[in-house]
C-alpha positions as CSV (number, residue, x, y, z in Angstrom):
1,X,-7.3,-31.0,16.0
2,X,-4.7,-28.2,14.7
3,X,-5.8,-25.7,12.0
4,X,-4.3,-26.3,8.5
5,X,-3.9,-23.2,6.8
6,X,-2.7,-22.5,3.0
7,X,-0.9,-19.2,2.5
8,X,-0.5,-17.6,-1.0
9,X,1.9,-14.6,-0.6
10,X,2.3,-13.0,-4.3
11,X,6.0,-11.7,-4.8
12,X,5.3,-8.8,-6.4
13,X,7.4,-7.1,-3.9
14,X,8.5,-7.9,-0.5
15,X,6.3,-6.8,1.8
16,X,3.8,-9.4,1.0
17,X,6.6,-12.1,1.8
18,X,7.9,-10.5,4.9
19,X,4.4,-10.7,6.3
20,X,4.1,-14.0,5.5
21,X,6.9,-15.4,7.3
22,X,6.3,-13.2,10.2
23,X,2.5,-14.8,10.4
24,X,3.6,-18.3,9.1
25,X,6.3,-18.4,12.3
26,X,3.8,-17.1,14.6
27,X,0.7,-19.2,13.4
28,X,2.8,-22.5,13.8
29,X,4.2,-21.6,17.0
30,X,1.0,-21.5,18.1
31,X,0.0,-24.9,16.5
32,X,-1.4,-24.3,13.3
33,X,-0.2,-26.2,10.2
34,X,0.6,-24.0,7.4
35,X,1.5,-24.7,3.5
36,X,3.1,-21.8,1.8
37,X,3.0,-21.4,-2.0
38,X,4.3,-18.2,-3.9
39,X,4.9,-17.0,-7.4
40,X,8.4,-16.5,-7.9
41,X,11.3,-18.5,-8.0
42,X,13.1,-15.3,-6.5
43,X,10.3,-15.1,-4.0
44,X,11.0,-18.9,-2.8
45,X,14.4,-18.1,-2.4
46,X,13.5,-14.9,-0.5
47,X,11.5,-17.0,2.2
48,X,14.1,-19.6,2.6
49,X,15.9,-17.0,4.0
50,X,13.7,-16.8,6.6
51,X,13.8,-20.1,7.2
52,X,10.3,-20.8,5.4
53,X,9.9,-23.5,2.2
54,X,7.6,-22.6,0.0
55,X,6.0,-24.1,-3.3
56,X,5.6,-22.2,-6.6
57,X,2.3,-21.5,-7.9
58,X,2.6,-20.4,-11.1
59,X,4.9,-17.3,-12.6
60,X,2.4,-16.2,-14.7
61,X,0.7,-13.2,-12.9
62,X,3.1,-10.2,-11.6
63,X,3.0,-6.7,-11.5
64,X,5.3,-4.7,-13.8
65,X,8.0,-2.6,-12.7
66,X,11.0,-1.0,-14.2
67,X,14.4,-0.5,-12.5
68,X,13.2,2.6,-10.8
69,X,10.5,1.1,-9.3
70,X,7.8,3.1,-11.5
71,X,4.5,0.7,-12.3
72,X,4.7,0.0,-15.9
73,X,0.3,0.2,-16.4
74,X,0.2,-1.2,-19.7
75,X,2.6,-3.8,-19.1
76,X,1.0,-4.9,-15.9
77,X,-2.8,-5.1,-17.8
78,X,-1.4,-6.8,-20.7
79,X,0.5,-9.5,-18.0
80,X,-2.9,-9.6,-16.0
81,X,-5.0,-10.5,-19.5
82,X,-2.7,-12.9,-20.2
83,X,-3.1,-14.6,-16.9
84,X,-7.2,-14.4,-16.8
85,X,-7.7,-15.4,-20.9
86,X,-5.0,-17.6,-21.9
87,X,-5.6,-21.4,-21.2
88,X,-3.4,-23.2,-18.7
89,X,-2.4,-20.3,-17.3
90,X,-5.4,-18.9,-14.4
91,X,-7.6,-21.9,-15.0
92,X,-4.6,-24.4,-14.4
93,X,-3.8,-22.6,-10.9
94,X,-8.0,-22.8,-9.9
95,X,-7.4,-26.7,-10.5
96,X,-4.5,-26.9,-8.6
97,X,-5.5,-24.8,-5.8
98,X,-8.9,-26.5,-5.8
99,X,-7.3,-30.1,-5.1
100,X,-5.5,-28.0,-1.9
101,X,-8.3,-26.6,-0.9
102,X,-10.1,-30.1,-0.2
103,X,-7.5,-30.6,2.8
104,X,-6.8,-27.2,4.5
105,X,-9.3,-24.9,6.7
106,X,-8.4,-21.7,5.4
107,X,-6.7,-20.1,2.3
108,X,-5.1,-16.8,3.1
109,X,-4.6,-14.8,-0.5
110,X,-2.1,-11.9,0.4
111,X,-2.6,-10.2,-2.0
112,X,-5.3,-9.7,-4.4
113,X,-4.1,-13.1,-6.5
114,X,-7.0,-13.6,-9.3
115,X,-7.0,-17.1,-8.9
116,X,-8.1,-17.1,-5.3
117,X,-9.9,-13.9,-5.9
118,X,-12.3,-15.8,-8.3
119,X,-12.5,-19.0,-6.5
120,X,-13.2,-16.9,-3.3
121,X,-16.8,-15.6,-4.7
122,X,-17.7,-19.3,-5.7
123,X,-20.2,-21.7,-3.6
124,X,-17.8,-24.2,-1.8
125,X,-14.9,-22.5,-1.9
126,X,-15.5,-18.9,-0.7
127,X,-16.0,-20.2,3.1
128,X,-12.3,-21.0,3.1
129,X,-10.8,-18.1,1.3
130,X,-9.8,-15.2,3.3
131,X,-8.1,-12.0,1.3
132,X,-5.4,-10.0,2.9
133,X,-4.1,-6.7,1.6
134,X,-3.0,-3.0,2.3
135,X,-5.6,-0.4,2.5
136,X,-3.7,1.5,-0.1
137,X,-3.3,-1.2,-2.5
138,X,-6.5,-2.1,-2.6
139,X,-7.5,1.7,-3.6
140,X,-4.9,1.7,-6.1
141,X,-6.1,-1.3,-7.7
142,X,-9.2,-0.2,-8.4
143,X,-8.2,2.9,-9.2
144,X,-5.8,1.4,-11.8
145,X,-9.0,-0.3,-13.8
146,X,-10.9,3.1,-13.6
147,X,-8.3,4.3,-15.9
148,X,-8.3,2.0,-18.6
149,X,-9.3,2.1,-21.6
150,X,-12.2,1.8,-22.9
151,X,-13.5,3.1,-19.3
152,X,-16.8,0.8,-19.3
153,X,-14.9,-1.9,-19.3
154,X,-12.4,-0.7,-16.9
155,X,-15.3,0.2,-14.5
156,X,-17.1,-3.1,-15.4
157,X,-13.5,-4.9,-14.4
158,X,-13.3,-2.9,-11.2
159,X,-17.1,-3.8,-10.1
160,X,-16.5,-7.1,-10.5
161,X,-13.0,-7.4,-8.8
162,X,-14.4,-5.6,-6.0
163,X,-17.5,-7.9,-5.9
164,X,-14.8,-10.6,-5.7
165,X,-13.1,-9.1,-2.7
166,X,-16.4,-8.7,-0.9
167,X,-17.7,-12.2,-1.8
168,X,-14.9,-14.2,0.4
169,X,-14.9,-15.5,4.0
170,X,-13.6,-12.6,5.6
171,X,-11.1,-9.6,4.5
172,X,-8.2,-8.2,6.6
173,X,-7.1,-5.0,5.7
174,X,-4.0,-3.8,7.3
175,X,-2.4,-0.1,7.1
176,X,0.9,0.9,9.4
177,X,-0.9,3.4,11.2
178,X,-4.0,1.0,12.3
179,X,-4.5,0.1,15.7
180,X,-5.6,-3.4,17.0
181,X,-9.0,-3.3,17.5
182,X,-11.2,-6.1,18.5
183,X,-14.5,-4.3,17.7
184,X,-15.1,-4.6,14.6
185,X,-17.6,-5.6,11.7
186,X,-17.8,-9.0,10.4
187,X,-15.9,-9.9,7.1
188,X,-13.7,-7.0,7.7
189,X,-11.0,-6.7,10.1
190,X,-8.7,-3.9,10.1
191,X,-5.3,-4.6,11.8
192,X,-1.7,-3.1,12.1
193,X,0.8,-3.9,9.6
194,X,2.5,-6.7,11.4
195,X,6.1,-5.9,12.2
196,X,9.3,-8.5,12.9
197,X,10.5,-8.2,17.0
198,X,13.9,-6.6,16.7
199,X,16.3,-8.4,18.4
200,X,19.4,-6.9,20.3
201,X,22.4,-6.8,17.2
202,X,26.2,-6.4,18.7
203,X,28.2,-3.4,17.5
204,X,28.8,-2.6,14.7
205,X,25.2,-3.3,13.7
206,X,23.8,-0.3,15.2
207,X,24.3,2.2,12.3
208,X,23.7,5.4,10.8
209,X,21.3,4.3,8.2
210,X,19.4,1.2,7.6
211,X,18.9,1.1,4.1
212,X,16.0,-1.1,2.0
213,X,15.2,-0.8,-1.3
214,X,12.9,-4.2,-3.2
215,X,13.9,-5.7,-6.0
216,X,12.4,-3.4,-8.4
217,X,15.1,-0.7,-7.5
218,X,18.6,-2.1,-10.0
219,X,19.5,1.8,-11.5
220,X,23.1,1.6,-10.4
221,X,23.2,5.6,-10.3
222,X,20.5,5.5,-8.4
223,X,22.5,3.6,-5.7
224,X,25.4,5.4,-5.9
225,X,23.7,8.8,-5.7
226,X,21.9,7.5,-2.4
227,X,25.3,6.3,-0.6
228,X,27.2,9.2,-1.6
229,X,24.2,11.7,-0.1
230,X,24.1,9.7,3.2
231,X,27.8,9.8,3.4
232,X,27.6,14.1,2.8
233,X,25.1,13.9,5.9
234,X,28.2,12.0,7.8
235,X,26.4,8.7,8.2
236,X,27.1,5.5,7.4
237,X,24.8,3.0,6.0
238,X,23.8,-0.7,6.1
239,X,22.4,-1.2,2.5
240,X,20.1,-4.1,1.6
241,X,18.5,-4.6,-2.0
242,X,18.1,-7.8,-4.3
243,X,18.5,-5.4,-7.8
244,X,22.1,-4.3,-6.1
245,X,23.3,-7.9,-4.7
246,X,26.5,-8.1,-5.5
247,X,27.4,-4.4,-5.7
248,X,30.0,-2.7,-3.7
249,X,28.4,-2.1,0.0
250,X,25.2,-3.8,-0.8
251,X,23.7,-7.0,0.3
252,X,20.9,-8.9,-1.6
253,X,18.5,-10.1,1.4
254,X,19.5,-9.6,5.3
255,X,16.8,-11.4,7.4
256,X,17.8,-9.3,10.5
257,X,17.4,-5.7,8.8
258,X,14.4,-5.1,10.6
259,X,16.6,-5.2,13.9
260,X,19.1,-3.1,12.3
261,X,16.4,-0.3,11.4
262,X,14.9,-0.4,14.8
263,X,18.4,1.0,16.0
264,X,19.5,2.7,13.2
265,X,19.3,7.0,13.3
266,X,17.3,7.0,10.6
267,X,15.6,4.2,7.9
268,X,15.8,5.0,4.0
269,X,13.1,2.7,2.2
270,X,10.3,3.1,-0.4
271,X,7.1,4.1,1.5
272,X,5.7,0.4,1.4
273,X,3.6,-0.6,4.5
274,X,6.5,-2.5,6.1
275,X,9.6,0.3,6.2
276,X,6.6,2.6,7.8
277,X,5.2,-0.1,9.9
278,X,8.8,-0.4,11.3
279,X,9.5,3.4,11.4
280,X,6.1,3.6,13.4
281,X,6.9,0.7,15.8
282,X,10.2,1.6,16.7
283,X,9.6,5.2,16.1
284,X,12.5,5.8,14.0
285,X,12.7,8.5,11.4
286,X,12.6,7.8,7.8
287,X,13.2,8.8,4.3
288,X,10.8,7.9,1.8
289,X,12.0,6.8,-1.2
290,X,9.3,7.7,-3.7
291,X,8.5,6.7,-7.2
292,X,5.5,5.7,-9.5
293,X,3.8,3.2,-7.6
294,X,0.4,4.4,-6.6
295,X,-0.1,2.7,-3.1
296,X,3.3,3.9,-2.1
297,X,2.4,7.8,-3.3
298,X,-0.7,6.9,-1.2
299,X,1.2,5.8,2.0
300,X,3.8,8.7,1.6
301,X,1.1,11.2,1.8
302,X,-0.5,9.3,5.1
303,X,2.7,9.4,6.8
304,X,2.4,13.1,6.3
305,X,-1.1,13.2,7.4
306,X,-0.1,11.2,10.8
307,X,3.1,13.7,11.1
308,X,5.3,10.8,11.1
309,X,8.9,11.8,10.9
310,X,10.2,11.5,7.8
311,X,11.5,13.2,4.3
312,X,10.1,12.8,1.0
313,X,13.0,12.0,-1.8
314,X,12.2,11.3,-5.7
315,X,14.7,10.0,-8.3
316,X,14.0,12.0,-11.8
317,X,16.8,10.3,-13.3
318,X,19.3,13.3,-12.1
319,X,22.0,12.0,-9.8
320,X,23.3,14.9,-8.6
321,X,20.1,16.5,-7.4
322,X,18.8,13.2,-5.9
323,X,22.5,13.1,-3.7
324,X,21.3,16.6,-2.7
325,X,18.0,15.9,-1.8
326,X,18.9,12.6,0.4
327,X,21.9,14.5,2.1
328,X,19.4,17.3,3.2
329,X,16.7,14.6,4.3
330,X,19.1,12.8,6.3
331,X,20.6,15.8,8.0
332,X,16.8,17.5,8.6
333,X,16.0,14.1,9.9
334,X,19.0,13.3,12.7
335,X,18.4,16.9,13.6
336,X,14.9,16.6,14.4
337,X,14.8,13.1,16.3
338,X,13.7,13.4,19.6
339,X,14.5,10.9,22.7
340,X,14.6,7.3,21.1
341,X,12.0,4.8,22.4
342,X,13.3,1.9,24.2
343,X,13.8,-1.2,22.6
344,X,11.6,-3.1,25.0
345,X,8.6,-0.9,24.1
346,X,9.4,-1.3,20.5
347,X,8.9,-5.4,20.8
348,X,6.0,-4.7,22.7
349,X,4.3,-3.2,20.3
350,X,5.6,-5.4,17.5
351,X,4.5,-8.5,19.5
352,X,1.0,-7.2,20.1
353,X,0.7,-6.9,16.5
354,X,1.8,-10.6,15.6
355,X,-0.8,-11.5,18.5
356,X,-3.4,-9.7,16.9
357,X,-3.0,-11.3,13.4
358,X,-2.5,-14.9,15.1
359,X,-6.1,-14.5,16.9
360,X,-8.0,-12.9,14.4
361,X,-6.7,-15.9,11.6
362,X,-7.4,-19.0,14.2
363,X,-10.5,-17.7,14.9
364,X,-11.8,-18.0,11.4
């Protein structure tokens, strides 16, 4: 009998959804029956572009950001509190998920949806729940609780969430720089972030810069300064960002962006796990657009520690300054880039990552 899997991918950003569509397709190819849930209509539409039909769980739980991808901590904490304690929100989701759990072998929680955190610590349900999360995201989550006021409440809440995470059937922690390693402790597995297999794109798909900004970026002057900075460096650009959909020179969604990024002279993106993984697997230099998002700040620091070929640029509301930062970073990276990795080598590394995930999930 084929494995029956329910995959819940939160839609706060697109990294969770990209990972979900990669793994859902791979699991189905391996013979598993996989159903998908997400947490926003925009997330549903995004997954549809990759051939995945997802049901909507509820739209009440979401991390809050401004138009420059800075995390709004008070608004996020308020939103989470309403989700947890208002009747008809988390309780309704738990009842709905409880009915679904009866007919599946495994439930994947990607990443930290509160309903499945709670269900993953209770007898009966916990044996089916697997939490999937980025290593830096867990640290940021627990640190956010530590900074809450009153501090005793924050520490208690962080302790509860940590216990919930650790109580589930298993945890899969991923990072852009992890290696595939089967010799790991039970219940906690560390795997490299999965990456799309790059297809050979016809001209003019190979471009100077492959730009991806997640939907939280919507500040017009940031987009204009970014494009101008790349032009100053002599680079054409393939630009993708849902927050800039309809803007001249931008696409909302491009299912082939990873393939374009793998062949571009450099990548431009916020320092999310997915973009850093593409840069590492396909050995492309990357400009990291840094904002006040704790786990991405941690990812950028880790990229520096690992000597990934990159530069960091920061938007401070000054378009001219940001344009200069982007132009300088692009010029430095294109001058420093070494010999390109072969497409075959990059695809082999990407396939190895996906195979490791499929093997691990089916073994659970």
